[in-house]
C-alpha positions, 0 to 999 in steps of 0.5 A: 466461263470456259476456263473452268471447264478446262480445269475441270477436265483436267481434274483427276481425283487423287484416290482410285475409287476400286481400291477404296473398296476394301470388301470388293478388292479382297473378294477379287483376290481371295479364292476362300470366299464366295457368294451364295446366290440362291437356294440351289446355290446354297445346296451345293456350295454349303450343305454338299460341302465337305470341308468347314465353312464359316457362313455369313448371313447378310441382307444388302440394305442392313447398315450393320452387316456392311459393318460386319461383312469386311470384319468377317472377310478379314478373319477369313483371310487370316484362316484362309487355310483352315476354313472358307467364308461363304456370304449369303444374302438371306432375302435370296433364299426361301429355306423357311427352316434355315430363316427360323434358325436365323433369328438377326442379322448379320450372323456368322455360323460354322458349317461341317459336312452340311451341318450347321453348328450349334452355336450362332455369332449374332449382330456386330462383333468386334474383331476379337469376339469373331476371332474367338468365335473361329478359335472355338469353331476350328478346334471342334 
């Protein structure tokens, strides 16, 4: 019986769990991806920003959001010299006007000089669709 306990103590998992979570690791090393925590943070980081931002609206319990978020982060890292990605937990915002504009999650929208673009990319999209959306908004 004690022989099995010794074997378990010497067991080491093959994979490092920290390295498996791509979403977290990409945020650790990317300075163009940031999280918006509340209304004041949204105003300071998004509405008062003079540079081009892609804003991702998500909810923590949404499985579709968990699929879309790594895709948005990967695209943001590809275009890191063109824009930054702001990740917004829509539940943390109390701005009713913004919540009426964002009808579905996950959603991606571009902001420039504090103003939202007219196009919003709603739902889970393939990488190529997100890339096309980015290209259209960078050209404007």
